[in-house]
Steps between C-alpha positions, in 0.01 A plus 500: 500500500552744214666836542274789414659744256515866590299564183213278612181688582403446866168314543362795694563731200338245265166476680497873569557571128227251400259650753580851381421397137159368606398785725652812333546406136218467250710381207486133605200276491508432875537871568204590282278233658602621847419864415172420338393289797605780729294760314189273508546447870525876555185569302306225690628618840393865425160370381457316828574815703248700292232236534556481877410873530146427367286441817257257342782282357715522813205387716491161334859454380702708736679211667596350164634829379714536817646155435574584138664823600736318738585239236599771252692698763701193598575428132610859440705492823690197376547668161638815664746296708609308186555833317725622776688175519588469129660844466851585604396834670154432658480836670539680176208314359298541817543877481412518126157597374378150433670373813298746714182411312561128553537561878191725518306235316526257791516728809124599519393140573739475791402848621135398493571281805562828690313764301155401390423571134860559394491193274301709244836671424592177320367661183847651474590167347350624173809721459699183452314447166748754354717196446278408208699737285819305566327159448360604160838662413346837446826675541361821349249525781771425763702793353187732513454411862861585586476819291205619706676413825817685401292800387316511831830482688651780293185712549491448878685828596279707271185335611597543867544876447167503316314320779650743755372797299155338473490436877582867562237610250218290653590626846463857384180430305346301785582771756350763269180300457479455876516876545246562228236237589561422861372217728130584441520389134687175553855619508539412866881524522810572290578123453148441371536798267829363376326165434249690289782676312672167422178344377413803282853551368534136400160531313345225710210716632329278765251780571487424876617856562412794268541875525170694530608863473602680181865558606528135596356385165741726314790355692370148428480576130863620504607176681319289240676673211832462676428130542508431124838671455658338805403144405687535171831595667614158636388336171724733309795441734486120466441523123819705453703248696354207300600676175857537628544128569632306203316173435707185568324168464655271761512124535278317743792312647519498878828527685585176690659700778245778581206409270504844337369540148526758225850418367620585154491223249879490463566523877714232662490631854221645711486880505373496858718251689779416250412124499551295190191450288 
């Protein structure tokens, strides 16, 4: 019996590394074939869910669609388990964006056993198609995606203050309209009047409730004009943050330990967990 050297890679590490290259990497032939097959399966499974919602089609093929849904769910469940098993820190991947999406893509089918109709939430699987940017090596688009995410995160405090101000404004406007129009003209309560203020301020204008008196129409006109200026505020906040972020085109390489992406091209260690790339 031979003596294993301390430099020999354990068999467990070998199969885990090979499995990681197939599932997470798109640079190899096997990895690209796996990802393309996965995207086709996602598209077909979403199509099945959409067709099942059509009454005329579901009446004749409903049972077949149910069977197909379960087949895809089981396949995606196995895939999710394999993703967790081939990374060093499975919880880190499970709590990542794609990890949460992968889990949410299989839960609705199991929930449908308890909650009728919840399987229609399987359309969330279409979010997994974002992996197409990695498969096609469109690193520029990957960087733009991360730029938008970072800009939204940096804008969160300002947008939170802005939303708080808007909520206060619609409360004042809704209460004012309730006092002007009253229950006899459709503004039956302050919450209903606030609903009208939100719809009008956001320039949606359903028209289910409308002021009938001259003071009410003047107030409505003011709210409509305010709506155009208010909508532009969050757009400007996010735009400024996007302009501040320096572009940095990352590599599509996935970390073998936590499956995180977005590393610099000259990186040797993962910026998220410190694992060797």
